[in-house]
N, C-alpha and C positions, 0 to 999 in steps of 0.2 A: 624702811629701816636699813635695807641693804645700801640704799643711796647714801645715807648718812655715814655708814661704816666705810664705804668706799671713798667718800670725800675725806674722811679723817685719815684714812690710810695714805691717800695721795698727798695730803698736807704734811703728814709726818715724813714721808719720803722726800718731799721737796725741802723741808727744813733740814733734814739730815744731809742731803746732798749739798746744800748751801754752806753748812758748817764745815764740811770736808774740803770744799773748794776754796774756802777762805784761809785754810791752814797751809801756807806756802813755806817750804823749807828755804832757809837762807844759806848761801855758800860763800866762803871767802875766796881769795884769789887762787888758792891751791885746790879748791873743790871740796874742802871739808865743811861739814855742817857747823854753823855757828848760830847764836841767838840773833833773831831778827831785830833790827833797830826799831824803836817805836816811831810811829808816824807823827810828825809834828803838824799841827793844824795851823792854818793861817788865822790871824786875828779877824774877828767879825767886823767887817767894814761895810757900811750901808750907805747908799747914795740917797739924798733927799730929792725933792721935786726940783730944786734949783741946780742939782748936779754936784753938790758939795758932799764930801765923804765924812762920815761920822764913825768913830771907833766904838768899842763896846761900852764905854762909859758915857757916850753921848757927845764927847768933845770932838771938835774938828780935827781931822788927820789928813795927811797927804794921800791922795788917791793913787792906788797902784796903776801902773800902765799896762 
């Protein structure tokens, strides 16, 4: 029973630590706090067996370098 409780406590601590580490404050050029810009994700591009790239819709797209 104590092993279960200790593992739950460790998991909770690690989850809380990860959430705090992910919250990075953003500063402008003068050092003031500003809202952080949202991260833009690259479009999903997959290569097939022949080396050709496909976009999210399955159509051929230009492969990134």
